[in-house]
C-alpha positions in Angstrom: 85.6 -12.8 -141.0 85.5 -13.9 -144.6 86.6 -12.3 -147.8 86.6 -13.3 -151.5 89.6 -12.2 -153.7 88.7 -12.3 -157.4 91.0 -11.8 -160.3 93.8 -13.4 -162.3 95.6 -15.5 -159.7 99.1 -16.9 -160.0 98.8 -20.5 -158.8 101.2 -23.3 -159.0 100.0 -24.3 -162.4 100.1 -20.7 -163.8 97.6 -17.8 -164.1 94.0 -18.6 -163.7 90.8 -16.4 -163.5 89.3 -17.5 -160.2 88.4 -16.6 -156.7 90.0 -17.2 -153.3 87.9 -17.5 -150.2 89.7 -16.2 -147.1 88.5 -17.0 -143.5 90.2 -15.9 -140.4 93.3 -14.8 -142.3 93.8 -18.1 -144.2 93.0 -19.5 -147.6 90.1 -22.0 -147.2 89.0 -22.5 -150.8 90.1 -21.7 -154.4 87.4 -22.0 -157.1 86.2 -20.5 -160.4 83.2 -18.9 -158.6 82.7 -18.0 -155.0 80.3 -15.7 -153.2 80.8 -13.3 -150.4 82.2 -9.8 -149.6 84.6 -9.3 -152.5 87.7 -7.5 -153.5 88.0 -7.6 -157.3 91.2 -7.0 -159.2 90.4 -6.5 -162.9 92.1 -6.3 -166.2 95.9 -6.0 -166.3 96.3 -7.0 -162.6 97.7 -10.2 -161.3 97.4 -11.6 -157.7 100.7 -13.1 -156.6 101.6 -14.9 -153.4 102.6 -12.3 -150.8 106.2 -11.3 -151.4 108.9 -11.8 -148.7 112.1 -9.8 -148.4 114.6 -11.6 -146.2 117.2 -8.8 -146.1 116.2 -5.4 -144.8 117.6 -2.9 -142.2 114.7 -1.3 -140.4 117.0 0.6 -138.0 114.8 1.9 -135.1 116.3 2.0 -131.6 119.0 4.6 -131.5 119.0 4.8 -135.3 115.3 5.7 -135.6 116.2 8.9 -137.3 117.2 6.8 -140.4 114.1 4.5 -140.2 111.9 2.7 -137.8 109.5 -0.2 -137.9 106.5 2.0 -138.7 108.0 3.8 -141.7 110.0 0.8 -142.8 107.0 -1.6 -142.9 104.9 1.1 -144.6 107.6 1.2 -147.2 107.4 -2.6 -147.4 103.6 -2.5 -147.9 103.9 0.1 -150.6 106.5 -2.1 -152.3 104.3 -5.2 -152.3 106.0 -7.0 -149.4 103.8 -8.9 -146.9 106.8 -9.9 -144.7 110.3 -8.6 -144.2 113.3 -9.9 -142.2 115.2 -7.4 -140.2 119.0 -7.4 -139.8 120.6 -7.3 -136.3 123.3 -4.6 -136.9 121.3 -2.0 -135.0 122.3 0.3 -132.1 122.3 -1.5 -129.7 123.1 -4.7 -131.6 120.6 -7.5 -131.5 123.0 -10.0 -130.1 121.7 -10.4 -126.6 118.4 -12.1 -125.6 117.3 -9.0 -123.8 117.8 -6.8 -126.9 116.0 -9.4 -129.0 113.0 -9.3 -126.7 113.0 -5.5 -126.9 113.2 -5.7 -130.7 110.2 -7.9 -130.7 108.2 -5.5 -128.5 109.0 -2.5 -130.7 108.3 -4.4 -133.9 105.0 -5.8 -132.6 103.8 -2.3 -131.7 104.7 -0.6 -134.9 104.7 -3.0 -137.9 102.1 -2.8 -140.7 103.3 -6.1 -142.3 104.7 -9.3 -140.8 108.3 -9.4 -139.9 111.2 -11.7 -139.0 114.1 -10.9 -136.7 117.7 -12.1 -137.0 120.2 -12.6 -134.2 123.8 -11.4 -134.4 127.0 -12.9 -133.1 127.1 -12.2 -129.4 130.0 -11.0 -127.3 129.9 -14.0 -125.0 128.7 -17.6 -125.3 126.0 -17.4 -122.5 124.0 -15.2 -124.8 123.4 -18.1 -127.1 120.3 -19.2 -125.3 117.4 -21.6 -126.3 114.9 -18.7 -126.2 116.5 -17.1 -129.3 114.8 -19.7 -131.6 111.4 -18.6 -130.4 111.7 -15.1 -131.7 114.6 -15.1 -134.2 114.1 -16.6 -137.7 117.9 -16.9 -138.3 121.4 -15.8 -137.5 123.4 -13.1 -139.3 127.2 -13.3 -139.9 129.3 -10.4 -141.2 132.4 -12.4 -142.3 134.6 -9.4 -143.0 134.0 -7.9 -139.5 133.6 -11.0 -137.4 135.1 -14.1 -138.9 138.1 -12.4 -140.4 138.1 -9.6 -137.9 139.4 -11.4 -134.8 136.1 -13.0 -133.6 136.4 -16.4 -135.4 136.0 -18.4 -132.1 132.7 -16.8 -131.3 131.5 -17.0 -134.9 132.2 -20.8 -134.8 130.2 -21.1 -131.5 127.3 -19.2 -133.0 127.3 -21.4 -136.1 127.2 -24.5 -134.0 124.3 -23.0 -132.0 122.5 -22.2 -135.3 123.0 -25.8 -136.5 121.6 -27.2 -133.3 118.5 -25.0 -133.5 118.1 -25.5 -137.3 118.3 -21.7 -137.8 119.4 -20.5 -141.2 122.7 -18.5 -141.2 122.5 -15.4 -143.4 126.0 -14.7 -144.4 127.6 -11.5 -145.7 130.5 -13.2 -147.4 133.5 -10.9 -148.1 137.2 -11.4 -147.2 138.7 -8.0 -146.3 142.1 -9.3 -147.4 140.9 -8.7 -150.9 139.4 -5.2 -150.3 140.7 -2.2 -152.2 140.7 1.5 -151.2 138.7 4.0 -153.3 137.9 7.6 -152.8 134.8 6.7 -150.8 136.4 4.0 -148.7 137.4 0.4 -148.8 135.3 -1.9 -151.1 135.2 -5.6 -151.8 136.4 -7.1 -155.0 135.0 -10.1 -156.8 137.9 -12.1 -155.2 136.8 -10.9 -151.7 133.4 -12.4 -152.3 134.6 -15.6 -153.9 137.1 -16.4 -151.3 134.7 -15.8 -148.4 132.1 -18.0 -150.1 134.6 -20.9 -150.2 135.2 -20.5 -146.4 131.5 -20.2 -145.6 130.6 -23.3 -147.6 133.4 -25.2 -146.0 132.2 -24.3 -142.5 128.6 -25.3 -143.5 129.8 -28.7 -144.5 131.9 -29.1 -141.3 129.3 -27.8 -138.8 126.0 -28.7 -140.5 124.2 -25.4 -140.5 121.9 -24.1 -143.2 123.8 -21.5 -145.1 122.3 -18.6 -147.0 124.7 -16.3 -148.9 123.2 -12.9 -149.2 123.5 -10.1 -151.8 125.8 -11.9 -154.3 127.4 -9.1 -156.3 129.9 -10.7 -158.7 130.3 -13.3 -161.4 133.2 -14.8 -159.5 131.2 -15.2 -156.3 128.2 -16.5 -158.0 130.2 -19.1 -159.9 131.9 -20.3 -156.8 128.5 -20.6 -155.1 127.1 -22.5 -158.1 130.0 -24.9 -158.1 129.8 -25.6 -154.4 126.0 -25.4 -154.0 124.6 -28.3 -152.0 121.5 -29.2 -150.0 120.9 -26.5 -147.4 122.9 -23.8 -149.2 121.2 -21.0 -151.0 121.9 -17.4 -152.1 120.2 -14.1 -153.2 121.1 -11.1 -155.1 119.7 -7.5 -155.3 118.2 -5.3 -158.0 121.2 -2.9 -157.9 123.5 -5.8 -158.9 121.2 -6.8 -161.7 120.8 -3.3 -163.1 123.7 -1.1 -162.2 127.4 -1.3 -163.0 130.5 0.5 -161.9 130.2 2.7 -165.0 127.1 4.2 -163.3 129.0 5.2 -160.2 130.6 8.3 -161.4 127.2 9.8 -162.1 125.6 8.6 -158.9 128.5 9.1 -156.5 127.8 8.3 -152.9 124.1 7.5 -153.6 125.2 4.1 -155.1 127.9 3.3 -152.5 127.0 0.0 -151.0 128.6 -3.2 -149.5 129.2 -5.4 -151.4 130.2 -2.9 -154.1 128.5 -2.7 -157.5 130.7 -4.5 -160.0 131.0 -4.6 -163.8 128.9 -5.4 -166.8 129.9 -9.1 -167.0 129.0 -9.5 -163.3 125.6 -8.0 -163.9 124.9 -10.3 -166.9 126.1 -13.4 -165.0 123.9 -12.7 -162.0 120.9 -12.1 -164.2 121.5 -15.4 -166.1 121.9 -17.4 -162.9 118.7 -15.8 -161.4 116.8 -16.8 -164.5 118.3 -20.3 -164.4 117.3 -20.8 -160.8 120.8 -21.1 -159.5 120.4 -17.9 -157.5 117.4 -18.6 -155.3 116.1 -15.2 -154.3 116.1 -11.5 -154.7 116.3 -9.1 -151.7 116.2 -5.4 -151.5 119.0 -4.9 -148.8 116.9 -1.9 -147.8 119.5 0.2 -146.0 118.2 3.7 -145.2 120.4 6.6 -144.0 120.1 10.3 -143.5 120.8 12.1 -146.7 123.8 14.0 -145.3 125.4 10.6 -144.4 125.1 9.6 -148.0 126.5 12.8 -149.4 129.5 13.0 -147.2 133.1 12.4 -148.3 132.8 8.9 -146.6 129.3 8.0 -147.5 127.4 5.4 -145.4 126.9 2.2 -147.4 123.5 1.3 -148.7 120.2 2.9 -149.8 116.5 2.3 -149.5 115.1 -0.4 -151.7 111.7 -1.7 -150.4 109.7 0.7 -152.6 111.7 0.2 -155.8 112.6 -3.6 -155.9 109.3 -4.9 -157.3 108.7 -2.1 -159.8 112.3 -2.7 -161.1 111.7 -6.4 -161.4 108.4 -6.0 -163.1 110.0 -3.7 -165.6 112.4 -6.5 -166.3 109.4 -8.8 -166.8 107.9 -6.3 -169.3 111.2 -6.2 -171.2 111.4 -10.0 -171.4 114.5 -10.2 -169.1 112.6 -12.1 -166.3 109.3 -14.0 -166.2 106.5 -13.7 -163.6 107.4 -17.2 -162.6 110.9 -15.9 -161.7 109.5 -13.2 -159.5 107.2 -15.6 -157.6 110.0 -18.1 -157.1 112.7 -15.5 -156.1 110.5 -13.1 -154.1 107.9 -15.4 -152.4 108.4 -19.1 -152.6 112.2 -19.5 -152.0 112.5 -16.7 -149.4 109.8 -18.4 -147.3 111.5 -21.8 -147.7 114.9 -20.4 -146.8 113.4 -19.1 -143.5 111.6 -22.4 -143.0 108.1 -20.9 -143.2 105.6 -23.4 -144.5 102.4 -21.3 -144.8 103.5 -18.1 -146.5 105.0 -17.4 -149.9 102.4 -19.5 -151.8 98.7 -19.5 -152.7 97.1 -22.8 -151.6 94.4 -24.0 -149.2 95.7 -23.7 -145.7 98.3 -21.0 -146.3 98.0 -17.5 -144.8 96.1 -15.2 -147.1 99.1 -13.0 -148.1 98.8 -11.5 -151.5 100.7 -9.0 -153.6 98.7 -7.5 -156.4 100.5 -6.0 -159.4 99.5 -3.9 -162.3 101.8 -4.8 -165.2 100.8 -1.8 -167.3 101.1 1.0 -164.7 104.1 3.3 -165.1 106.0 5.5 -162.6 109.1 7.6 -162.7 110.9 6.8 -159.5 110.5 9.7 -157.2 112.1 9.3 -153.7 110.2 12.2 -152.3 107.1 9.9 -152.5 108.7 7.1 -150.4 107.2 6.1 -147.1 110.7 5.4 -146.0 112.5 8.2 -144.1 115.3 7.9 -146.7 114.2 10.1 -149.6 116.9 9.1 -152.1 117.7 6.3 -154.5 120.3 5.5 -157.2 117.2 4.7 -159.4 115.7 8.2 -158.9 114.2 9.4 -162.2 114.2 6.0 -163.8 110.9 5.1 -165.6 109.5 1.7 -164.5 106.5 -0.3 -165.9 104.7 -2.5 -163.5 103.7 -1.5 -159.9 102.3 -3.2 -156.8 98.7 -1.9 -156.3 97.6 -3.9 -153.3 99.3 -5.7 -150.3 97.1 -8.0 -148.3 98.5 -9.5 -145.1 96.6 -12.4 -143.5 93.4 -11.4 -145.2 93.6 -7.7 -144.3 94.4 -5.0 -147.0 97.4 -3.0 -145.8 97.9 -1.1 -149.1 95.2 -0.5 -151.7 95.6 1.5 -154.8 98.9 3.0 -153.7 97.5 4.1 -150.3 98.2 2.7 -146.9 94.9 1.5 -145.5 96.2 -0.9 -142.8 96.9 -0.2 -139.2 100.1 0.0 -137.2 100.6 -3.0 -135.1 98.9 -5.5 -137.5 102.2 -7.1 -138.3 103.2 -10.3 -136.5 106.5 -12.1 -136.0 106.5 -14.9 -138.6 107.9 -17.3 -135.9 104.5 -17.0 -134.2 102.5 -18.0 -137.3 101.7 -21.6 -137.9 
């Protein structure tokens, strides 16, 4: 099956009016003019490499009332993401090979876009098996609960295993010794993040694993990362750390409660600057859906949905001159794919998979969570006006979302580890 995508294409050298010929899900030719069955994206629209979100919580299993692979990957497609990487803190936890295999079966049956799976720290060493690397794209470490929470020995064994398999280690870096108690529960301070990053980078140097520090939230943490950054060490941040500050929290209440916590104005400015400078490698949504009553309780569950708001928020920042389109492509396509070691996604070039995210830079929308495909119908950005929207999501040559409608089919998504 062949397809021609025509429009303003974001290539390595910049924007170019051209065509892309797709055959059997791959890019086979890029030229000024090509003939064939065509999808044309006209004025005001830009075809980007398919975006990749390397930090989402798709829930499912016993937590399917919050989200499942069907609704979560529909939300991803609506948000312009062609691939998402699912965290292992599910119920049951994805920290045994049997659960990982079941996770793969569920994801393969339900997913609209491609997906990656992470493996968690197991309870016992025999669960660190060679087969993990065939299905899992990386390992996830929650330092506050595991490394500092009495499981250091098993964490070290897991990190050595990851190093031996060349699996990236996605690290939630917070030291609970620097947490403070608030009315909503304990939250991490900038010092909690900075001190944990020092420990994580030290272990990466000693054990030789590829370290990725996820959802940087503070100037202190980002500056420690920048000072210690070396080959094989990367980091991401999230839109809520780039746009919200603790001054917003009184108005938003539990809707903005998240780990790591949202910090101050100087933290927000520093993270944005480091993202623009390329010090921070990527942007992730940390999509974390919950039932609304869990968010509105006296002890709100941490996190909120983000797959459907991340790109519109970032494109609004592009329209305001705070970020460039080059920043978006680097932080949401190229570097996420590289961090996971994926060679044929996250870019538009001959031989790569035909994954495209098409955006309309002029389209506006007032964020309305009732319209989300996610089961979580709330957002700290509810009511915010955005300018710039994804209007098409194409996965391996097949449109999954077109003109803000899901047109793909459940089960089209594949595990990125199986793509070559």
